Residue frames as a rotation matrix with the C-alpha (Angstrom) as fourth column:
MET 1
0.736 -0.650 -0.189 -29.87
-0.672 -0.734 -0.097 -24.50
-0.076 0.199 -0.977 2.44
ALA 2
0.743 -0.503 -0.441 -26.89
0.112 0.743 -0.660 -26.37
0.660 0.441 0.609 1.04
ALA 3
0.770 -0.561 -0.302 -23.98
0.444 0.132 0.886 -27.26
-0.457 -0.817 0.351 3.28
LYS 4
0.669 -0.616 -0.416 -20.82
-0.687 -0.726 -0.028 -25.25
-0.285 0.305 -0.909 2.80
THR 5
0.821 -0.481 -0.308 -18.09
0.148 0.700 -0.698 -26.89
0.552 0.527 0.646 0.83
ARG 6
0.487 -0.738 -0.467 -14.67
0.821 0.205 0.532 -27.46
-0.297 -0.642 0.706 2.32
ALA 7
-0.413 -0.652 0.636 -13.25
0.835 -0.550 -0.021 -24.76
0.363 0.523 0.771 0.05
GLN 8
0.244 0.588 0.771 -15.89
0.127 -0.808 0.576 -22.26
0.961 -0.043 -0.272 1.26
MET 9
0.947 0.100 -0.306 -15.13
0.302 0.053 0.952 -23.09
0.112 -0.994 0.020 4.89
MET 10
0.099 -0.988 -0.119 -11.39
0.971 0.069 0.230 -22.70
-0.219 -0.138 0.966 4.28
GLU 11
-0.354 -0.176 0.919 -11.94
0.579 -0.813 0.067 -19.35
0.735 0.555 0.390 2.59
GLU 12
0.653 0.657 0.378 -14.10
0.045 -0.532 0.846 -18.16
0.756 -0.535 -0.377 5.49
THR 13
0.742 -0.463 -0.486 -11.43
0.635 0.252 0.730 -19.24
-0.215 -0.850 0.481 7.99
ARG 14
-0.272 -0.891 0.363 -8.77
0.958 -0.287 0.014 -17.42
0.092 0.352 0.932 6.00
ALA 15
-0.075 0.334 0.940 -10.90
0.295 -0.893 0.341 -14.27
0.953 0.303 -0.031 5.79
LYS 16
0.902 0.416 -0.113 -11.58
0.200 -0.172 0.965 -14.36
0.382 -0.893 -0.238 9.56
LEU 17
0.399 -0.835 -0.378 -7.89
0.851 0.184 0.492 -14.66
-0.341 -0.518 0.784 10.30
ILE 18
-0.421 -0.529 0.737 -7.00
0.780 -0.626 -0.003 -11.80
0.463 0.573 0.676 7.96
GLN 19
0.320 0.619 0.717 -9.62
0.090 -0.773 0.628 -9.56
0.943 -0.136 -0.303 9.57
ALA 20
0.932 -0.018 -0.363 -8.45
0.363 0.104 0.926 -10.51
0.021 -0.994 0.103 13.06
GLY 21
0.018 -1.000 -0.025 -4.83
0.978 0.013 0.210 -9.89
-0.209 -0.028 0.977 12.08
ARG 22
-0.236 -0.050 0.970 -5.68
0.578 -0.810 0.099 -6.60
0.781 0.584 0.220 10.45
LYS 23
0.725 0.586 0.361 -7.47
0.021 -0.543 0.840 -5.39
0.688 -0.602 -0.406 13.57
ALA 24
0.819 -0.435 -0.373 -4.76
0.511 0.260 0.819 -6.59
-0.260 -0.862 0.436 15.96
PHE 25
-0.146 -0.937 0.317 -1.87
0.989 -0.136 0.053 -5.26
-0.006 0.321 0.947 13.87
ALA 26
-0.038 0.198 0.979 -3.58
0.392 -0.899 0.197 -1.86
0.919 0.391 -0.044 13.47
ILE 27
0.809 0.470 0.352 -4.40
-0.127 -0.445 0.886 -1.47
0.573 -0.762 -0.300 17.15
LYS 28
0.901 -0.427 0.072 -1.52
0.049 0.266 0.963 -3.21
-0.431 -0.864 0.261 18.94
GLY 29
0.255 -0.834 -0.489 1.15
-0.962 -0.269 -0.044 -3.35
-0.095 0.481 -0.871 16.27
TYR 30
0.423 -0.118 -0.899 2.77
-0.450 0.834 -0.321 -6.45
0.787 0.540 0.299 14.85
ALA 31
-0.585 -0.790 -0.181 5.14
-0.226 0.373 -0.900 -7.13
0.779 -0.486 -0.397 17.76
ALA 32
-0.805 0.278 0.524 2.46
-0.563 -0.084 -0.822 -6.83
-0.184 -0.957 0.225 20.46
ALA 33
0.193 0.920 -0.343 -0.25
-0.964 0.243 0.110 -8.75
0.184 0.309 0.933 18.58
SER 34
-0.520 -0.318 0.793 -0.52
-0.590 0.805 -0.064 -12.20
-0.618 -0.501 -0.606 20.16
MET 35
-0.754 0.223 -0.617 -1.36
-0.444 0.520 0.730 -15.08
0.484 0.824 -0.293 17.84
ASP 36
-0.788 0.482 -0.383 -3.39
0.610 0.696 -0.379 -16.69
0.084 -0.532 -0.843 20.62
ASP 37
-0.490 0.616 -0.616 -5.43
0.137 -0.644 -0.753 -13.54
-0.861 -0.453 0.232 21.17
LEU 38
-0.501 0.311 -0.808 -6.13
-0.793 -0.539 0.284 -12.85
-0.347 0.782 0.517 17.52
THR 39
-0.787 0.255 -0.562 -7.18
-0.152 0.802 0.577 -16.44
0.598 0.540 -0.592 16.80
ALA 40
-0.735 0.526 -0.428 -9.30
0.655 0.387 -0.650 -16.64
-0.176 -0.758 -0.628 19.96
ASP 41
-0.650 0.471 -0.596 -11.07
-0.282 -0.878 -0.387 -13.40
-0.705 -0.083 0.704 18.99
VAL 42
-0.226 0.562 -0.796 -12.54
-0.970 -0.053 0.239 -15.20
0.092 0.826 0.557 15.95
GLY 43
0.532 0.534 0.657 -13.00
-0.689 0.724 -0.030 -18.59
-0.492 -0.436 0.753 17.58
LEU 44
0.809 -0.334 -0.484 -10.09
-0.205 0.611 -0.764 -20.29
0.551 0.718 0.426 15.84
THR 45
0.824 -0.566 -0.021 -6.85
0.305 0.411 0.859 -21.92
-0.478 -0.714 0.511 16.92
ARG 46
0.155 -0.883 -0.443 -3.19
-0.598 -0.441 0.669 -21.26
-0.786 0.161 -0.596 16.28
GLY 47
-0.398 -0.276 0.875 -3.28
0.339 0.842 0.420 -24.35
-0.852 0.464 -0.242 14.10
ALA 48
0.579 0.679 0.451 -5.67
0.711 -0.151 -0.687 -22.59
-0.399 0.718 -0.570 11.72
LEU 49
0.791 -0.362 -0.493 -3.27
-0.409 -0.912 0.014 -19.67
-0.455 0.191 -0.870 11.49
TYR 50
-0.239 -0.946 0.217 -0.28
-0.447 0.306 0.840 -21.95
-0.862 0.104 -0.497 10.82
HIS 51
-0.125 0.267 0.956 -2.24
0.633 0.763 -0.130 -23.97
-0.764 0.589 -0.264 8.26
ASN 52
0.750 0.584 0.311 -3.34
0.613 -0.437 -0.658 -20.90
-0.248 0.685 -0.685 6.31
PHE 53
0.935 -0.327 0.140 -0.34
-0.258 -0.893 -0.368 -18.57
0.246 0.308 -0.919 6.64
GLY 54
0.276 -0.876 -0.395 2.59
0.355 0.475 -0.805 -20.54
0.893 0.082 0.442 8.02
ASP 55
-0.377 -0.389 -0.841 3.20
0.926 -0.144 -0.348 -18.06
0.014 -0.910 0.415 10.83
LYS 56
0.322 0.504 -0.801 2.43
0.594 -0.766 -0.244 -14.55
-0.737 -0.398 -0.546 12.05
LYS 57
-0.524 -0.593 -0.612 4.71
-0.161 -0.636 0.755 -13.06
-0.836 0.493 0.238 9.38
GLY 58
-0.897 0.248 0.366 2.68
0.439 0.415 0.797 -14.87
0.046 0.875 -0.481 6.70
LEU 59
0.112 0.967 -0.227 -0.50
0.977 -0.150 -0.154 -13.43
-0.182 -0.204 -0.962 8.17
LEU 60
0.041 -0.174 -0.984 1.03
0.157 -0.971 0.178 -9.94
-0.987 -0.162 -0.013 8.09
GLN 61
-0.912 -0.407 -0.055 1.83
-0.010 -0.110 0.994 -10.46
-0.411 0.907 0.096 4.40
ALA 62
-0.512 0.801 0.309 -1.79
0.833 0.376 0.405 -11.45
0.208 0.465 -0.861 3.72
VAL 63
0.325 0.596 -0.735 -3.05
0.745 -0.640 -0.189 -8.39
-0.583 -0.486 -0.652 5.62
ILE 64
-0.340 -0.546 -0.766 -0.68
-0.087 -0.793 0.603 -6.14
-0.936 0.272 0.222 3.67
ASP 65
-0.935 0.024 0.354 -1.80
0.346 0.280 0.896 -7.70
-0.078 0.960 -0.270 0.39
GLU 66
-0.047 0.999 0.028 -5.44
0.999 0.046 0.028 -6.96
0.027 0.029 -0.999 1.27
ILE 67
0.374 0.142 -0.917 -4.76
0.408 -0.913 0.025 -3.36
-0.833 -0.383 -0.399 2.32
ASP 68
-0.644 -0.709 -0.285 -2.52
0.001 -0.374 0.928 -2.84
-0.765 0.597 0.241 -0.69
ALA 69
-0.678 0.480 0.557 -5.31
0.726 0.319 0.609 -3.96
0.115 0.817 -0.565 -3.03
GLU 70
0.400 0.850 -0.344 -7.72
0.891 -0.448 -0.073 -1.52
-0.217 -0.277 -0.936 -1.35
MET 71
0.068 -0.471 -0.879 -5.18
0.118 -0.871 0.476 1.28
-0.991 -0.136 -0.004 -1.62
GLY 72
-0.852 -0.435 0.291 -4.62
0.290 0.070 0.954 0.45
-0.435 0.898 0.066 -5.27
GLU 73
-0.183 0.879 0.441 -8.32
0.966 0.078 0.245 0.79
0.180 0.471 -0.863 -5.99
ARG 74
0.577 0.359 -0.734 -8.48
0.583 -0.810 0.063 4.14
-0.572 -0.464 -0.676 -4.19
LEU 75
-0.324 -0.793 -0.516 -5.46
0.026 -0.553 0.833 5.36
-0.946 0.256 0.199 -6.16
ARG 76
-0.760 0.119 0.639 -7.02
0.644 0.269 0.716 4.23
-0.087 0.956 -0.281 -9.44
ILE 77
0.326 0.945 0.007 -10.18
0.945 -0.325 -0.019 6.20
-0.016 0.013 -1.000 -8.61
ALA 78
0.373 -0.264 -0.890 -8.14
0.235 -0.901 0.366 9.32
-0.898 -0.345 -0.273 -7.79
ARG 79
-0.708 -0.706 0.010 -6.26
0.131 -0.117 0.984 8.96
-0.694 0.698 0.176 -11.08
ASP 80
-0.593 0.507 0.625 -9.37
0.804 0.325 0.499 8.33
0.050 0.798 -0.600 -13.16
ARG 81
0.428 0.794 -0.431 -11.17
0.817 -0.544 -0.190 11.40
-0.386 -0.271 -0.882 -11.80
ALA 82
-0.218 -0.618 -0.755 -8.50
0.177 -0.786 0.592 13.76
-0.960 -0.004 0.281 -13.13
GLU 83
0.654 0.535 -0.535 -8.99
-0.312 -0.453 -0.835 15.72
-0.689 0.714 -0.129 -16.35
THR 84
0.529 -0.554 -0.643 -5.71
-0.743 0.064 -0.666 14.62
0.410 0.830 -0.378 -17.96
ALA 85
0.701 -0.355 -0.619 -3.31
0.353 0.926 -0.131 11.70
0.620 -0.127 0.774 -17.66
TRP 86
-0.389 -0.890 0.239 -0.66
0.230 -0.345 -0.910 14.00
0.892 -0.299 0.339 -16.16
LEU 87
-0.278 0.365 0.889 -3.05
-0.824 -0.567 -0.025 15.38
0.495 -0.739 0.458 -13.53
GLY 88
0.784 0.567 -0.251 -4.17
-0.407 0.776 0.482 11.80
0.468 -0.275 0.840 -12.88
LEU 89
0.195 -0.816 -0.544 -0.59
0.494 0.561 -0.664 10.75
0.847 -0.139 0.513 -12.20
LEU 90
-0.682 -0.434 0.588 -0.17
-0.195 -0.667 -0.719 13.64
0.704 -0.606 0.370 -9.75
ALA 91
0.157 0.839 0.520 -3.52
-0.880 -0.120 0.459 12.88
0.448 -0.530 0.720 -8.11
GLU 92
0.725 0.069 -0.685 -2.56
0.045 0.988 0.147 9.24
0.687 -0.137 0.713 -7.65
TYR 93
-0.257 -0.916 -0.308 0.74
0.540 0.129 -0.832 10.10
0.802 -0.380 0.461 -5.97
THR 94
-0.581 0.115 0.806 -0.85
-0.541 -0.794 -0.277 12.80
0.608 -0.597 0.524 -3.83
ALA 95
0.537 0.840 0.070 -3.52
-0.665 0.371 0.648 10.34
0.519 -0.395 0.758 -2.66
TYR 96
0.446 -0.454 -0.772 -0.82
0.435 0.863 -0.256 7.80
0.782 -0.222 0.582 -1.78
ILE 97
-0.656 -0.729 0.194 1.11
0.227 -0.436 -0.871 10.35
0.719 -0.528 0.452 0.29
GLU 98
-0.280 0.644 0.712 -2.13
-0.790 -0.575 0.210 11.46
0.545 -0.504 0.670 2.01
MET 99
0.606 0.526 -0.597 -2.89
-0.174 0.819 0.547 7.85
0.777 -0.227 0.587 2.98
ALA 100
-0.353 -0.830 -0.432 0.14
0.391 0.288 -0.874 7.99
0.850 -0.477 0.223 5.27
LEU 101
-0.646 0.195 0.738 -2.07
-0.633 -0.678 -0.375 9.94
0.427 -0.709 0.561 7.67
GLU 102
0.439 0.881 -0.179 -4.46
-0.647 0.447 0.618 7.01
0.624 -0.156 0.766 8.13
PRO 103
0.177 -0.415 0.893 -3.62
-0.944 0.184 0.272 5.09
-0.277 -0.891 -0.359 11.34
GLU 104
0.733 0.136 0.666 -4.10
-0.074 0.990 -0.121 1.60
-0.676 0.040 0.736 9.87
ILE 105
0.886 -0.425 0.183 -1.93
0.245 0.097 -0.965 2.38
0.392 0.900 0.190 6.85
GLN 106
0.410 -0.755 0.512 0.67
-0.790 -0.574 -0.213 4.12
0.455 -0.317 -0.832 9.00
ARG 107
0.249 -0.294 0.923 1.03
-0.811 0.458 0.365 1.23
-0.529 -0.839 -0.124 11.39
ILE 108
0.577 0.082 0.813 0.69
0.086 0.983 -0.161 -1.78
-0.812 0.163 0.560 9.11
MET 109
0.877 -0.119 0.466 1.91
0.480 0.141 -0.866 -0.62
0.037 0.983 0.180 5.69
LEU 110
0.631 -0.594 0.499 4.51
-0.106 -0.703 -0.703 2.00
0.768 0.391 -0.507 6.57
LEU 111
0.218 -0.573 0.790 5.90
-0.966 -0.240 0.093 1.12
0.136 -0.784 -0.606 9.99
ASP 112
0.221 -0.100 0.970 5.49
-0.535 0.819 0.207 -2.57
-0.816 -0.564 0.128 10.83
GLY 113
0.962 0.208 0.178 5.40
0.027 0.576 -0.817 -3.90
-0.272 0.791 0.549 7.27
PRO 114
0.603 -0.794 -0.074 8.86
-0.391 -0.213 -0.895 -2.60
0.695 0.569 -0.439 6.32
ALA 115
0.018 -0.609 0.793 10.28
-1.000 0.008 0.029 -3.57
-0.024 -0.793 -0.609 9.74
VAL 116
0.205 0.162 0.965 9.08
-0.403 0.913 -0.068 -7.17
-0.892 -0.375 0.253 9.36
LEU 117
0.718 0.238 0.654 8.99
0.402 0.626 -0.668 -7.79
-0.569 0.743 0.353 5.60
GLY 118
-0.319 -0.935 0.155 11.79
0.751 -0.150 0.643 -5.49
-0.578 0.322 0.750 4.45
ASP 119
-0.842 -0.187 -0.507 11.96
-0.080 -0.885 0.459 -2.74
-0.534 0.427 0.730 1.84
PRO 120
0.105 0.991 0.079 8.45
0.046 0.074 -0.996 -2.02
-0.993 0.109 -0.038 0.50
SER 121
0.205 -0.054 -0.977 9.85
-0.897 -0.409 -0.166 -1.24
-0.391 0.911 -0.132 -2.94
GLN 122
-0.773 -0.538 -0.336 10.76
-0.623 0.743 0.243 -4.93
0.119 0.397 -0.910 -3.15
TRP 123
-0.377 0.717 0.586 7.30
-0.244 0.534 -0.810 -6.27
-0.893 -0.449 -0.026 -2.22
PRO 124
-0.671 0.092 0.736 5.66
0.621 0.612 0.490 -8.31
-0.405 0.785 -0.468 -5.02
THR 125
0.384 0.922 0.055 2.77
0.822 -0.315 -0.474 -5.86
-0.419 0.227 -0.879 -5.36
GLN 126
0.246 -0.339 -0.908 5.17
-0.100 -0.941 0.324 -3.04
-0.964 0.011 -0.265 -6.17
ASN 127
-0.754 -0.542 0.371 6.11
0.270 0.259 0.927 -4.62
-0.599 0.800 -0.049 -9.50
ALA 128
-0.111 0.807 0.580 2.57
0.994 0.090 0.064 -4.18
-0.001 0.584 -0.812 -10.83
CYS 129
0.688 0.338 -0.642 2.47
0.447 -0.894 0.008 -0.59
-0.572 -0.292 -0.767 -9.56
LEU 130
-0.181 -0.867 -0.464 5.82
-0.094 -0.454 0.886 0.16
-0.979 0.204 0.001 -11.16
GLN 131
-0.706 -0.047 0.707 4.74
0.632 0.409 0.659 -1.36
-0.320 0.911 -0.259 -14.47
THR 132
0.343 0.916 0.208 1.53
0.937 -0.316 -0.149 0.71
-0.071 0.246 -0.967 -14.54
THR 133
0.606 -0.169 -0.777 3.40
0.127 -0.944 0.304 3.91
-0.785 -0.283 -0.551 -13.69
THR 134
-0.529 -0.847 0.048 6.03
0.114 -0.015 0.993 3.18
-0.841 0.531 0.104 -16.34
GLN 135
-0.421 0.460 0.782 3.29
0.905 0.269 0.329 2.71
-0.059 0.846 -0.529 -18.95
THR 136
0.665 0.693 -0.277 1.60
0.693 -0.712 -0.118 5.95
-0.279 -0.114 -0.954 -17.89
ILE 137
0.256 -0.657 -0.709 4.84
-0.083 -0.746 0.661 7.89
-0.963 -0.110 -0.246 -18.11
GLN 138
-0.708 -0.502 0.496 5.65
0.406 0.285 0.868 6.37
-0.577 0.816 0.002 -21.49
ALA 139
0.066 0.823 0.564 2.21
0.997 -0.073 -0.009 7.42
0.034 0.563 -0.826 -22.75
LEU 140
0.774 0.177 -0.608 2.86
0.324 -0.936 0.140 10.95
-0.544 -0.305 -0.781 -21.42
ILE 141
-0.297 -0.923 -0.246 6.21
-0.012 -0.254 0.967 10.98
-0.955 0.291 0.064 -23.23
ASP 142
-0.608 0.087 0.789 4.59
0.740 0.422 0.524 9.74
-0.287 0.903 -0.321 -26.44
GLU 143
0.435 0.852 0.291 1.94
0.898 -0.433 -0.077 12.48
0.060 0.295 -0.954 -26.32
GLY 144
-0.115 -0.608 0.786 4.58
0.519 -0.711 -0.474 15.15
0.847 0.354 0.397 -25.69
THR 145
0.826 0.464 0.321 3.59
-0.036 -0.524 0.851 16.05
0.563 -0.714 -0.416 -22.12
VAL 146
0.802 -0.586 0.116 6.72
-0.035 0.149 0.988 14.64
-0.596 -0.797 0.099 -20.47
LYS 147
0.229 -0.842 -0.488 10.33
-0.936 -0.328 0.127 15.04
-0.267 0.428 -0.863 -21.57
PRO 148
0.715 -0.009 -0.699 11.84
-0.375 0.839 -0.394 12.10
0.590 0.543 0.597 -23.46
VAL 149
-0.218 -0.723 0.655 13.42
-0.976 0.154 -0.156 10.33
0.012 -0.674 -0.739 -20.48
ASP 150
-0.795 -0.035 -0.605 13.58
-0.080 0.996 0.048 6.65
0.601 0.086 -0.795 -19.64
ALA 151
0.085 0.963 0.256 10.03
-0.536 -0.173 0.827 5.88
0.840 -0.207 0.501 -18.48
GLU 152
0.528 0.092 -0.844 11.03
0.487 0.781 0.390 3.14
0.696 -0.617 0.368 -16.05
ALA 153
-0.561 -0.791 -0.246 13.71
0.703 -0.298 -0.645 5.33
0.437 -0.535 0.723 -14.44
ALA 154
-0.668 0.383 0.638 11.19
-0.399 -0.908 0.128 8.14
0.628 -0.169 0.760 -14.01
ALA 155
0.418 0.876 -0.241 8.61
-0.283 0.377 0.882 5.73
0.863 -0.300 0.406 -12.56
ARG 156
0.215 -0.416 -0.883 11.13
0.779 0.619 -0.103 4.30
0.590 -0.666 0.457 -10.10
LEU 157
-0.819 -0.557 0.139 12.18
0.388 -0.716 -0.580 7.77
0.423 -0.421 0.803 -8.99
LEU 158
-0.347 0.776 0.527 8.60
-0.609 -0.613 0.503 8.97
0.713 -0.147 0.685 -8.51
ASN 159
0.562 0.539 -0.627 7.65
0.067 0.726 0.684 5.76
0.824 -0.427 0.372 -6.66
GLY 160
-0.153 -0.726 -0.670 10.72
0.837 0.265 -0.479 6.07
0.525 -0.634 0.567 -4.45
ALA 161
-0.861 -0.157 0.483 10.05
-0.024 -0.938 -0.347 9.71
0.508 -0.310 0.804 -3.66
SER 162
0.033 0.954 0.299 6.40
-0.632 -0.212 0.746 9.07
0.775 -0.213 0.595 -2.78
LEU 163
0.521 0.087 -0.849 7.28
0.420 0.840 0.344 6.04
0.743 -0.536 0.401 -0.63
SER 164
-0.533 -0.794 -0.294 9.98
0.703 -0.221 -0.676 8.00
0.472 -0.567 0.675 1.18
ALA 165
-0.666 0.371 0.647 7.51
-0.408 -0.907 0.101 10.84
0.625 -0.197 0.755 1.74
ALA 166
0.419 0.890 -0.177 4.87
-0.375 0.347 0.859 8.45
0.827 -0.294 0.480 3.11
LEU 167
0.236 -0.424 -0.875 7.40
0.731 0.671 -0.128 6.76
0.641 -0.609 0.468 5.41
TRP 168
-0.806 -0.548 0.222 8.53
0.316 -0.717 -0.621 10.15
0.500 -0.431 0.751 6.72
ILE 169
-0.283 0.796 0.534 4.95
-0.650 -0.569 0.503 11.23
0.705 -0.205 0.679 7.41
ALA 170
0.544 0.562 -0.623 4.07
-0.018 0.751 0.660 7.92
0.839 -0.348 0.418 9.10
ALA 171
0.062 -0.628 -0.776 7.07
0.861 0.426 -0.276 8.10
0.504 -0.651 0.568 11.45
ALA 172
-0.544 -0.310 0.780 6.69
0.073 -0.943 -0.323 11.79
0.836 -0.119 0.536 12.32
ASP 173
-0.860 0.223 -0.459 5.58
0.468 -0.013 -0.883 13.01
-0.203 -0.975 -0.093 15.73
ASP 174
-0.101 0.832 -0.546 3.08
-0.094 -0.554 -0.827 15.32
-0.990 -0.032 0.134 14.00
PRO 175
-0.533 -0.175 0.828 2.32
0.681 0.491 0.543 13.77
-0.502 0.853 -0.142 10.58
HIS 176
0.500 0.827 0.259 -0.41
0.835 -0.380 -0.398 16.30
-0.230 0.415 -0.880 9.74
SER 177
0.593 -0.314 -0.742 2.08
-0.092 -0.941 0.325 19.17
-0.800 -0.125 -0.587 9.96
LEU 178
-0.470 -0.877 0.100 4.20
-0.045 0.137 0.990 17.59
-0.881 0.461 -0.104 7.20
LEU 179
0.050 0.523 0.851 1.57
0.707 0.583 -0.400 16.75
-0.705 0.622 -0.340 4.63
LYS 180
0.894 0.396 -0.207 1.19
0.156 -0.711 -0.685 20.08
-0.419 0.581 -0.698 2.85
LYS 181
0.367 -0.821 -0.438 4.91
-0.784 -0.526 0.329 20.72
-0.500 0.223 -0.837 2.47
VAL 182
-0.432 -0.493 0.755 5.59
-0.050 0.849 0.526 17.12
-0.901 0.189 -0.391 1.41
VAL 183
0.325 0.642 0.695 2.90
0.722 0.306 -0.621 17.18
-0.611 0.703 -0.364 -1.29
GLU 184
0.904 -0.011 -0.428 4.09
-0.203 -0.891 -0.405 20.58
-0.377 0.453 -0.808 -2.51
ALA 185
-0.033 -0.995 -0.093 7.71
-0.744 -0.038 0.667 19.39
-0.668 0.091 -0.739 -2.73
PHE 186
-0.318 -0.037 0.947 6.70
0.331 0.932 0.147 16.14
-0.889 0.360 -0.284 -4.45
ARG 187
0.696 0.651 0.303 4.68
0.532 -0.184 -0.827 18.02
-0.482 0.737 -0.474 -7.06
GLY 188
0.661 -0.543 -0.519 7.65
-0.604 -0.795 0.063 20.33
-0.446 0.272 -0.853 -7.62
LEU 189
-0.396 -0.821 0.411 9.89
-0.398 0.557 0.729 17.34
-0.827 0.125 -0.547 -8.24
ALA 190
-0.074 0.452 0.889 7.39
0.603 0.730 -0.321 15.65
-0.795 0.512 -0.327 -10.53
THR 191
0.853 0.485 -0.195 6.77
0.162 -0.599 -0.784 18.73
-0.497 0.637 -0.589 -12.66
GLY 192
0.024 -0.930 -0.367 10.47
-0.606 -0.305 0.734 18.69
-0.795 0.205 -0.571 -13.53
LEU 193
-0.494 -0.142 0.858 9.51
0.391 0.845 0.365 15.89
-0.777 0.515 -0.362 -15.92
LEU 194
0.565 0.825 0.010 7.16
0.406 -0.267 -0.874 18.14
-0.719 0.498 -0.486 -17.92
LYS 195
-0.249 -0.560 0.790 8.23
0.968 -0.119 0.221 19.15
-0.030 0.820 0.572 -21.38
THR 196
-0.034 0.208 -0.978 8.53
0.372 -0.905 -0.206 22.92
-0.928 -0.370 -0.046 -21.61
C-alpha cells in the first residue's frame, strides 16, 4: 500500500478537525466548545487547528460551509422533486424553514453562526443561493407564472423572509409549535408573486 502524500494527510487532518468542531459546536455550542477538547478528541493539537483554520472562528466557518453545502443539496432535491418550477421554489423554501427544527442546524447555523460570524444574509454562500433564486424567479416571470417584478428584489425578499422564519423557529421555546403557522404564512406571502 502506498504511503499517503502530504496533501492527503493535510486533508485528513482538516476533515478530522471539521468533524470534531461540528460535533462540539452542535452539542456544547460555540462558546462552550474548548479548542483543547475538540482537538484532543481526534488526537490532534491546537497547532493543527491554528494551521488549518487560523482560530476557532475559522473552524466554525468551515463547519458552517460543510453544513451549508449539505443543506443546499437537500434543498435542491426538494426543489427537483416538485411537478413545476413554482412548486419547486415553494418546496425548497419550505424545506429550509423545516430544517430549523434540526438541533445541529438550529445551534450551529441559526444561533451560534449569526452570533459569531454576523448576518447570515452576508455569508459568502448566500450569494450563490441568491443568484440561483433570482434565476428561478426570472424564469417564472418569463413563463408567465410570476408577475413582472424585479427578480432579484423578489429573491432577496423571499430569502429574507425564510431566513427570518428559520431564525424565529430556532430561537423559540417550542419550535415545533411554530412550524405549521410559519410555513403557511410564508406560502401566503410567496403566492402574492403569482400572476393572476
